[in-house]
PDB file as gemmi writes it, atoms N, CA and C in Angstrom:
CRYST1    1.000    1.000    1.000  90.00  90.00  90.00 P 1                      
ATOM      1  N   UNK A   1      88.483  34.840 168.015  1.00  0.00           N  
ATOM      2  CA  UNK A   1      87.755  35.878 169.046  1.00  0.00           C  
ATOM      3  C   UNK A   1      89.221  36.302 170.084  1.00  0.00           C  
ATOM      4  N   UNK A   2      89.408  35.287 170.816  1.00  0.00           N  
ATOM      5  CA  UNK A   2      90.817  35.846 171.508  1.00  0.00           C  
ATOM      6  C   UNK A   2      91.863  34.988 171.019  1.00  0.00           C  
ATOM      7  N   UNK A   3      92.896  35.557 170.842  1.00  0.00           N  
ATOM      8  CA  UNK A   3      94.163  34.576 170.664  1.00  0.00           C  
ATOM      9  C   UNK A   3      95.014  34.823 171.963  1.00  0.00           C  
ATOM     10  N   UNK A   4      95.767  33.571 172.234  1.00  0.00           N  
ATOM     11  CA  UNK A   4      96.380  33.278 173.303  1.00  0.00           C  
ATOM     12  C   UNK A   4      97.864  33.218 173.104  1.00  0.00           C  
ATOM     13  N   UNK A   5      98.908  34.040 173.675  1.00  0.00           N  
ATOM     14  CA  UNK A   5     100.080  33.823 173.297  1.00  0.00           C  
ATOM     15  C   UNK A   5     100.691  33.012 174.658  1.00  0.00           C  
ATOM     16  N   UNK A   6     101.576  31.705 173.819  1.00  0.00           N  
ATOM     17  CA  UNK A   6     101.865  30.866 175.132  1.00  0.00           C  
ATOM     18  C   UNK A   6     103.229  30.532 174.923  1.00  0.00           C  
ATOM     19  N   UNK A   7     104.292  30.600 175.443  1.00  0.00           N  
ATOM     20  CA  UNK A   7     105.497  30.188 175.291  1.00  0.00           C  
ATOM     21  C   UNK A   7     105.697  28.449 175.333  1.00  0.00           C  
ATOM     22  N   UNK A   8     105.243  27.963 174.683  1.00  0.00           N  
ATOM     23  CA  UNK A   8     105.568  26.609 174.273  1.00  0.00           C  
ATOM     24  C   UNK A   8     106.934  26.054 173.418  1.00  0.00           C  
ATOM     25  N   UNK A   9     107.155  24.886 173.719  1.00  0.00           N  
ATOM     26  CA  UNK A   9     108.109  24.364 172.934  1.00  0.00           C  
ATOM     27  C   UNK A   9     107.607  23.730 171.846  1.00  0.00           C  
ATOM     28  N   UNK A  10     108.332  23.465 170.696  1.00  0.00           N  
ATOM     29  CA  UNK A  10     107.523  22.677 169.450  1.00  0.00           C  
ATOM     30  C   UNK A  10     107.439  21.444 170.076  1.00  0.00           C  
ATOM     31  N   UNK A  11     106.409  20.677 169.602  1.00  0.00           N  
ATOM     32  CA  UNK A  11     106.186  19.424 170.135  1.00  0.00           C  
ATOM     33  C   UNK A  11     105.420  19.140 171.515  1.00  0.00           C  
ATOM     34  N   UNK A  12     105.388  20.230 172.317  1.00  0.00           N  
ATOM     35  CA  UNK A  12     104.757  20.281 173.587  1.00  0.00           C  
ATOM     36  C   UNK A  12     103.311  20.126 173.431  1.00  0.00           C  
ATOM     37  N   UNK A  13     102.453  19.359 173.784  1.00  0.00           N  
ATOM     38  CA  UNK A  13     101.016  19.246 173.690  1.00  0.00           C  
ATOM     39  C   UNK A  13     100.363  20.065 174.993  1.00  0.00           C  
ATOM     40  N   UNK A  14      99.428  20.796 174.820  1.00  0.00           N  
ATOM     41  CA  UNK A  14      98.606  21.734 175.890  1.00  0.00           C  
ATOM     42  C   UNK A  14      97.853  20.584 176.631  1.00  0.00           C  
ATOM     43  N   UNK A  15      98.271  20.854 177.668  1.00  0.00           N  
ATOM     44  CA  UNK A  15      97.633  19.932 178.859  1.00  0.00           C  
ATOM     45  C   UNK A  15      95.924  20.491 179.013  1.00  0.00           C  
ATOM     46  N   UNK A  16      95.276  19.618 179.404  1.00  0.00           N  
ATOM     47  CA  UNK A  16      94.102  20.124 179.655  1.00  0.00           C  
ATOM     48  C   UNK A  16      93.604  21.159 180.716  1.00  0.00           C  
ATOM     49  N   UNK A  17      94.714  21.166 181.966  1.00  0.00           N  
ATOM     50  CA  UNK A  17      94.839  22.321 182.866  1.00  0.00           C  
ATOM     51  C   UNK A  17      94.799  23.494 182.327  1.00  0.00           C  
ATOM     52  N   UNK A  18      96.201  23.437 181.564  1.00  0.00           N  
ATOM     53  CA  UNK A  18      96.570  24.706 180.873  1.00  0.00           C  
ATOM     54  C   UNK A  18      95.359  25.342 179.979  1.00  0.00           C  
ATOM     55  N   UNK A  19      94.858  24.331 178.995  1.00  0.00           N  
ATOM     56  CA  UNK A  19      93.673  24.798 178.251  1.00  0.00           C  
ATOM     57  C   UNK A  19      92.435  25.484 178.946  1.00  0.00           C  
ATOM     58  N   UNK A  20      92.337  24.852 180.333  1.00  0.00           N  
ATOM     59  CA  UNK A  20      91.062  25.226 180.973  1.00  0.00           C  
ATOM     60  C   UNK A  20      91.419  26.624 181.761  1.00  0.00           C  
ATOM     61  N   UNK A  21      92.361  26.739 182.287  1.00  0.00           N  
ATOM     62  CA  UNK A  21      92.976  27.816 182.817  1.00  0.00           C  
ATOM     63  C   UNK A  21      92.981  29.164 181.573  1.00  0.00           C  
ATOM     64  N   UNK A  22      93.079  28.868 180.697  1.00  0.00           N  
ATOM     65  CA  UNK A  22      93.161  30.107 179.654  1.00  0.00           C  
ATOM     66  C   UNK A  22      91.690  29.903 179.095  1.00  0.00           C  
ATOM     67  N   UNK A  23      90.815  29.309 178.880  1.00  0.00           N  
ATOM     68  CA  UNK A  23      89.492  29.669 178.908  1.00  0.00           C  
ATOM     69  C   UNK A  23      88.825  30.466 180.022  1.00  0.00           C  
ATOM     70  N   UNK A  24      89.016  29.830 181.120  1.00  0.00           N  
ATOM     71  CA  UNK A  24      88.557  30.700 182.472  1.00  0.00           C  
ATOM     72  C   UNK A  24      89.038  32.030 182.440  1.00  0.00           C  
ATOM     73  N   UNK A  25      90.445  32.491 182.021  1.00  0.00           N  
ATOM     74  CA  UNK A  25      90.881  33.616 182.158  1.00  0.00           C  
ATOM     75  C   UNK A  25      90.233  34.699 180.732  1.00  0.00           C  
ATOM     76  N   UNK A  26      89.844  33.832 179.706  1.00  0.00           N  
ATOM     77  CA  UNK A  26      89.336  34.827 178.817  1.00  0.00           C  
ATOM     78  C   UNK A  26      87.716  35.083 179.436  1.00  0.00           C  
ATOM     79  N   UNK A  27      87.229  33.964 179.941  1.00  0.00           N  
ATOM     80  CA  UNK A  27      85.891  34.039 180.441  1.00  0.00           C  
ATOM     81  C   UNK A  27      85.773  35.381 181.551  1.00  0.00           C  
ATOM     82  N   UNK A  28      86.626  35.651 182.366  1.00  0.00           N  
ATOM     83  CA  UNK A  28      86.946  36.303 183.425  1.00  0.00           C  
ATOM     84  C   UNK A  28      86.953  37.734 182.861  1.00  0.00           C  
ATOM     85  N   UNK A  29      87.598  37.967 181.476  1.00  0.00           N  
ATOM     86  CA  UNK A  29      87.641  38.970 181.030  1.00  0.00           C  
ATOM     87  C   UNK A  29      86.749  39.685 180.294  1.00  0.00           C  
ATOM     88  N   UNK A  30      85.871  38.764 179.735  1.00  0.00           N  
ATOM     89  CA  UNK A  30      84.929  39.158 178.883  1.00  0.00           C  
ATOM     90  C   UNK A  30      83.567  39.374 180.122  1.00  0.00           C  
ATOM     91  N   UNK A  31      83.703  38.843 181.190  1.00  0.00           N  
ATOM     92  CA  UNK A  31      82.766  39.004 182.075  1.00  0.00           C  
ATOM     93  C   UNK A  31      82.897  40.419 182.957  1.00  0.00           C  
ATOM     94  N   UNK A  32      84.220  40.921 182.855  1.00  0.00           N  
ATOM     95  CA  UNK A  32      84.670  42.071 183.329  1.00  0.00           C  
ATOM     96  C   UNK A  32      84.298  43.186 182.370  1.00  0.00           C  
ATOM     97  N   UNK A  33      84.396  43.132 181.260  1.00  0.00           N  
ATOM     98  CA  UNK A  33      83.904  44.113 180.280  1.00  0.00           C  
ATOM     99  C   UNK A  33      82.279  44.144 180.361  1.00  0.00           C  
ATOM    100  N   UNK A  34      81.722  42.935 180.455  1.00  0.00           N  
ATOM    101  CA  UNK A  34      80.087  42.999 180.651  1.00  0.00           C  
ATOM    102  C   UNK A  34      79.717  43.745 181.670  1.00  0.00           C  
ATOM    103  N   UNK A  35      80.265  43.603 182.772  1.00  0.00           N  
ATOM    104  CA  UNK A  35      79.877  44.273 184.274  1.00  0.00           C  
ATOM    105  C   UNK A  35      80.077  45.750 184.079  1.00  0.00           C  
ATOM    106  N   UNK A  36      81.286  45.820 183.482  1.00  0.00           N  
ATOM    107  CA  UNK A  36      81.445  47.695 183.085  1.00  0.00           C  
ATOM    108  C   UNK A  36      80.454  48.272 182.105  1.00  0.00           C  
ATOM    109  N   UNK A  37      80.202  47.709 180.987  1.00  0.00           N  
ATOM    110  CA  UNK A  37      79.299  47.807 180.218  1.00  0.00           C  
ATOM    111  C   UNK A  37      77.800  48.092 181.085  1.00  0.00           C  
ATOM    112  N   UNK A  38      77.484  47.216 181.921  1.00  0.00           N  
ATOM    113  CA  UNK A  38      76.303  47.072 182.578  1.00  0.00           C  
ATOM    114  C   UNK A  38      76.318  48.299 183.487  1.00  0.00           C  
ATOM    115  N   UNK A  39      77.159  48.922 184.336  1.00  0.00           N  
ATOM    116  CA  UNK A  39      77.640  49.941 185.105  1.00  0.00           C  
ATOM    117  C   UNK A  39      77.149  51.158 184.233  1.00  0.00           C  
ATOM    118  N   UNK A  40      77.666  51.098 183.087  1.00  0.00           N  
ATOM    119  CA  UNK A  40      77.539  52.183 181.998  1.00  0.00           C  
ATOM    120  C   UNK A  40      76.028  52.586 181.667  1.00  0.00           C  
ATOM    121  N   UNK A  41      75.405  51.259 181.518  1.00  0.00           N  
ATOM    122  CA  UNK A  41      73.651  51.537 180.835  1.00  0.00           C  
ATOM    123  C   UNK A  41      73.202  51.833 182.195  1.00  0.00           C  
ATOM    124  N   UNK A  42      73.429  51.583 183.562  1.00  0.00           N  
ATOM    125  CA  UNK A  42      72.651  51.868 184.722  1.00  0.00           C  
ATOM    126  C   UNK A  42      72.740  53.577 184.902  1.00  0.00           C  
ATOM    127  N   UNK A  43      73.926  54.029 184.675  1.00  0.00           N  
ATOM    128  CA  UNK A  43      74.285  55.116 184.741  1.00  0.00           C  
ATOM    129  C   UNK A  43      73.542  56.293 183.487  1.00  0.00           C  
ATOM    130  N   UNK A  44      73.667  55.662 182.478  1.00  0.00           N  
ATOM    131  CA  UNK A  44      72.526  56.645 181.292  1.00  0.00           C  
ATOM    132  C   UNK A  44      71.289  56.236 181.738  1.00  0.00           C  
ATOM    133  N   UNK A  45      70.573  54.922 182.132  1.00  0.00           N  
ATOM    134  CA  UNK A  45      69.072  54.894 182.606  1.00  0.00           C  
ATOM    135  C   UNK A  45      68.833  55.733 183.743  1.00  0.00           C  
ATOM    136  N   UNK A  46      69.678  56.088 184.732  1.00  0.00           N  
ATOM    137  CA  UNK A  46      69.309  56.994 185.560  1.00  0.00           C  
ATOM    138  C   UNK A  46      69.267  58.617 185.247  1.00  0.00           C  
ATOM    139  N   UNK A  47      70.233  58.882 184.161  1.00  0.00           N  
ATOM    140  CA  UNK A  47      70.181  60.135 183.336  1.00  0.00           C  
ATOM    141  C   UNK A  47      68.785  60.378 182.902  1.00  0.00           C  
ATOM    142  N   UNK A  48      68.538  59.332 182.111  1.00  0.00           N  
ATOM    143  CA  UNK A  48      67.447  59.318 181.083  1.00  0.00           C  
ATOM    144  C   UNK A  48      66.189  59.622 181.876  1.00  0.00           C  
ATOM    145  N   UNK A  49      66.165  58.776 183.217  1.00  0.00           N  
ATOM    146  CA  UNK A  49      64.742  58.820 183.610  1.00  0.00           C  
ATOM    147  C   UNK A  49      64.686  60.249 184.190  1.00  0.00           C  
ATOM    148  N   UNK A  50      65.638  61.242 184.518  1.00  0.00           N  
ATOM    149  CA  UNK A  50      65.454  62.252 185.104  1.00  0.00           C  
ATOM    150  C   UNK A  50      64.941  63.389 184.296  1.00  0.00           C  
ATOM    151  N   UNK A  51      65.610  63.024 182.888  1.00  0.00           N  
ATOM    152  CA  UNK A  51      65.097  63.998 181.880  1.00  0.00           C  
ATOM    153  C   UNK A  51      63.801  63.411 181.474  1.00  0.00           C  
ATOM    154  N   UNK A  52      63.360  62.413 181.251  1.00  0.00           N  
ATOM    155  CA  UNK A  52      62.117  61.992 181.083  1.00  0.00           C  
ATOM    156  C   UNK A  52      61.009  62.921 182.079  1.00  0.00           C  
ATOM    157  N   UNK A  53      61.413  62.752 183.168  1.00  0.00           N  
ATOM    158  CA  UNK A  53      60.511  63.417 183.904  1.00  0.00           C  
ATOM    159  C   UNK A  53      60.139  64.779 184.220  1.00  0.00           C  
ATOM    160  N   UNK A  54      61.230  65.508 183.799  1.00  0.00           N  
ATOM    161  CA  UNK A  54      61.329  66.800 183.508  1.00  0.00           C  
ATOM    162  C   UNK A  54      60.545  66.947 182.225  1.00  0.00           C  
ATOM    163  N   UNK A  55      60.806  66.277 181.114  1.00  0.00           N  
ATOM    164  CA  UNK A  55      59.743  66.456 179.908  1.00  0.00           C  
ATOM    165  C   UNK A  55      58.790  66.259 179.963  1.00  0.00           C  
ATOM    166  N   UNK A  56      58.192  65.180 180.796  1.00  0.00           N  
ATOM    167  CA  UNK A  56      56.855  65.053 181.154  1.00  0.00           C  
ATOM    168  C   UNK A  56      56.124  66.057 181.796  1.00  0.00           C  
ATOM    169  N   UNK A  57      56.725  66.874 182.926  1.00  0.00           N  
ATOM    170  CA  UNK A  57      55.765  68.004 183.560  1.00  0.00           C  
ATOM    171  C   UNK A  57      55.910  69.147 182.573  1.00  0.00           C  
ATOM    172  N   UNK A  58      56.949  69.537 181.536  1.00  0.00           N  
ATOM    173  CA  UNK A  58      56.916  70.583 180.888  1.00  0.00           C  
ATOM    174  C   UNK A  58      55.709  70.301 180.006  1.00  0.00           C  
ATOM    175  N   UNK A  59      55.570  68.966 179.299  1.00  0.00           N  
ATOM    176  CA  UNK A  59      54.462  68.649 178.264  1.00  0.00           C  
ATOM    177  C   UNK A  59      53.190  68.585 178.982  1.00  0.00           C  
ATOM    178  N   UNK A  60      53.205  68.213 180.127  1.00  0.00           N  
ATOM    179  CA  UNK A  60      51.682  68.297 180.837  1.00  0.00           C  
ATOM    180  C   UNK A  60      51.365  69.447 181.162  1.00  0.00           C  
ATOM    181  N   UNK A  61      52.241  70.467 181.459  1.00  0.00           N  
ATOM    182  CA  UNK A  61      51.584  71.792 181.574  1.00  0.00           C  
ATOM    183  C   UNK A  61      51.502  72.514 180.473  1.00  0.00           C  
ATOM    184  N   UNK A  62      52.048  72.414 179.037  1.00  0.00           N  
ATOM    185  CA  UNK A  62      51.681  72.915 178.068  1.00  0.00           C  
ATOM    186  C   UNK A  62      50.396  72.406 177.466  1.00  0.00           C  
ATOM    187  N   UNK A  63      50.003  70.962 177.569  1.00  0.00           N  
ATOM    188  CA  UNK A  63      48.917  70.515 177.298  1.00  0.00           C  
ATOM    189  C   UNK A  63      47.706  70.973 178.199  1.00  0.00           C  
ATOM    190  N   UNK A  64      47.897  71.141 179.463  1.00  0.00           N  
ATOM    191  CA  UNK A  64      46.979  71.979 180.332  1.00  0.00           C  
ATOM    192  C   UNK A  64      46.727  73.047 179.640  1.00  0.00           C  
ATOM    193  N   UNK A  65      47.734  74.260 179.600  1.00  0.00           N  
ATOM    194  CA  UNK A  65      47.181  75.328 178.978  1.00  0.00           C  
ATOM    195  C   UNK A  65      46.670  75.644 177.904  1.00  0.00           C  
ATOM    196  N   UNK A  66      47.155  74.754 176.991  1.00  0.00           N  
ATOM    197  CA  UNK A  66      46.061  74.690 175.528  1.00  0.00           C  
ATOM    198  C   UNK A  66      44.692  74.301 175.724  1.00  0.00           C  
ATOM    199  N   UNK A  67      44.588  73.205 176.959  1.00  0.00           N  
ATOM    200  CA  UNK A  67      43.046  72.871 176.709  1.00  0.00           C  
ATOM    201  C   UNK A  67      42.368  73.998 177.540  1.00  0.00           C  
ATOM    202  N   UNK A  68      43.359  75.066 178.370  1.00  0.00           N  
ATOM    203  CA  UNK A  68      41.990  75.840 179.115  1.00  0.00           C  
ATOM    204  C   UNK A  68      41.885  77.036 178.083  1.00  0.00           C  
ATOM    205  N   UNK A  69      42.951  77.373 177.378  1.00  0.00           N  
ATOM    206  CA  UNK A  69      42.884  78.359 176.431  1.00  0.00           C  
ATOM    207  C   UNK A  69      41.884  78.160 175.284  1.00  0.00           C  
ATOM    208  N   UNK A  70      41.758  76.805 175.016  1.00  0.00           N  
ATOM    209  CA  UNK A  70      40.983  76.459 173.930  1.00  0.00           C  
ATOM    210  C   UNK A  70      39.475  76.535 174.733  1.00  0.00           C  
ATOM    211  N   UNK A  71      39.202  76.052 175.752  1.00  0.00           N  
ATOM    212  CA  UNK A  71      38.068  76.034 176.716  1.00  0.00           C  
ATOM    213  C   UNK A  71      37.741  77.479 176.524  1.00  0.00           C  
ATOM    214  N   UNK A  72      38.623  78.421 176.965  1.00  0.00           N  
ATOM    215  CA  UNK A  72      38.001  79.819 176.944  1.00  0.00           C  
ATOM    216  C   UNK A  72      37.402  80.414 175.835  1.00  0.00           C  
ATOM    217  N   UNK A  73      38.351  79.870 174.534  1.00  0.00           N  
ATOM    218  CA  UNK A  73      37.858  80.250 173.386  1.00  0.00           C  
ATOM    219  C   UNK A  73      36.712  79.732 173.173  1.00  0.00           C  
ATOM    220  N   UNK A  74      36.184  78.531 173.350  1.00  0.00           N  
ATOM    221  CA  UNK A  74      34.827  78.224 172.843  1.00  0.00           C  
ATOM    222  C   UNK A  74      33.745  78.803 173.905  1.00  0.00           C  
ATOM    223  N   UNK A  75      34.109  79.257 175.056  1.00  0.00           N  
ATOM    224  CA  UNK A  75      33.144  80.013 175.834  1.00  0.00           C  
ATOM    225  C   UNK A  75      32.756  81.229 175.351  1.00  0.00           C  
ATOM    226  N   UNK A  76      33.994  81.682 174.955  1.00  0.00           N  
ATOM    227  CA  UNK A  76      33.320  83.072 174.020  1.00  0.00           C  
ATOM    228  C   UNK A  76      33.159  83.053 173.010  1.00  0.00           C  
ATOM    229  N   UNK A  77      33.107  82.228 172.043  1.00  0.00           N  
ATOM    230  CA  UNK A  77      32.693  81.613 170.678  1.00  0.00           C  
ATOM    231  C   UNK A  77      31.099  81.434 170.848  1.00  0.00           C  
ATOM    232  N   UNK A  78      30.678  80.711 171.944  1.00  0.00           N  
ATOM    233  CA  UNK A  78      29.372  80.407 172.291  1.00  0.00           C  
ATOM    234  C   UNK A  78      28.704  81.253 173.088  1.00  0.00           C  
ATOM    235  N   UNK A  79      29.278  82.305 173.271  1.00  0.00           N  
ATOM    236  CA  UNK A  79      28.980  83.660 174.037  1.00  0.00           C  
ATOM    237  C   UNK A  79      28.263  83.089 175.744  1.00  0.00           C  
ATOM    238  N   UNK A  80      29.243  82.193 176.152  1.00  0.00           N  
ATOM    239  CA  UNK A  80      28.955  82.074 177.563  1.00  0.00           C  
ATOM    240  C   UNK A  80      29.450  82.755 178.624  1.00  0.00           C  
ATOM    241  N   UNK A  81      30.528  83.658 177.958  1.00  0.00           N  
ATOM    242  CA  UNK A  81      31.264  84.539 178.975  1.00  0.00           C  
ATOM    243  C   UNK A  81      30.642  85.899 178.166  1.00  0.00           C  
TER     244      UNK A  81                                                      
END                                                                             
């Protein structure tokens, strides 16, 4: 996953504190990326919500117009008008 460059001398063994710091720093970087991605997702969802509202209004208006038109054709066909 991640590689860590460290300047150790041959024969030095990593101390638990250094290993822990390395792991924590990797986690912090991963969390920063996750937070950035979540922010992008929030922006995308807001823009999609606006588009969905507009599309719904257009679709609802079209369905209403078709229903009224068909009702008029039926009324004329049955000679109600």
